[in-house]
C-alpha positions in Angstrom: 65.4 42.6 5.8 67.1 40.5 2.6 64.4 39.8 0.2 64.1 35.6 0.3 63.3 36.8 3.8 59.9 38.7 2.7 58.9 36.2 -0.1 59.2 33.2 2.4 56.9 35.2 5.3 54.9 35.8 2.6 54.2 32.1 0.8 54.3 31.2 5.2 51.0 34.0 5.4 49.8 32.2 2.4 50.3 29.0 3.4 48.4 29.0 6.9 45.2 31.5 5.6 44.7 28.3 2.7 44.3 25.9 5.5 42.9 27.7 8.0 40.2 28.6 5.6 40.3 24.6 4.1 39.5 23.6 7.9 36.0 26.3 7.9 35.1 25.5 4.9 35.3 21.4 5.1 34.0 21.5 9.1 30.0 23.3 7.1 30.6 21.1 4.5 30.8 18.3 6.5 28.4 19.1 9.2 25.4 19.9 5.8 26.3 16.8 4.4 25.5 15.0 7.8 21.5 17.5 7.8 21.2 16.7 4.8 21.7 12.7 5.3 19.6 13.4 8.0 16.4 15.1 5.9 16.7 12.6 2.9 16.9 9.3 4.2 16.9 9.3 7.9 20.9 8.3 8.4 21.7 9.2 11.7 24.0 12.9 12.1 26.7 10.7 14.4 27.2 7.8 12.2 
């Protein structure tokens, strides 16, 4: 295999992993923030 193809595949794998981790972290951060607002201010979880 060509060295540029290997570098391309590695870069593609890193970008895919980073985007997946961002989605996972932001999902739990949003849920946590909504629970915090519900406990502190009494705001609905659906707002």
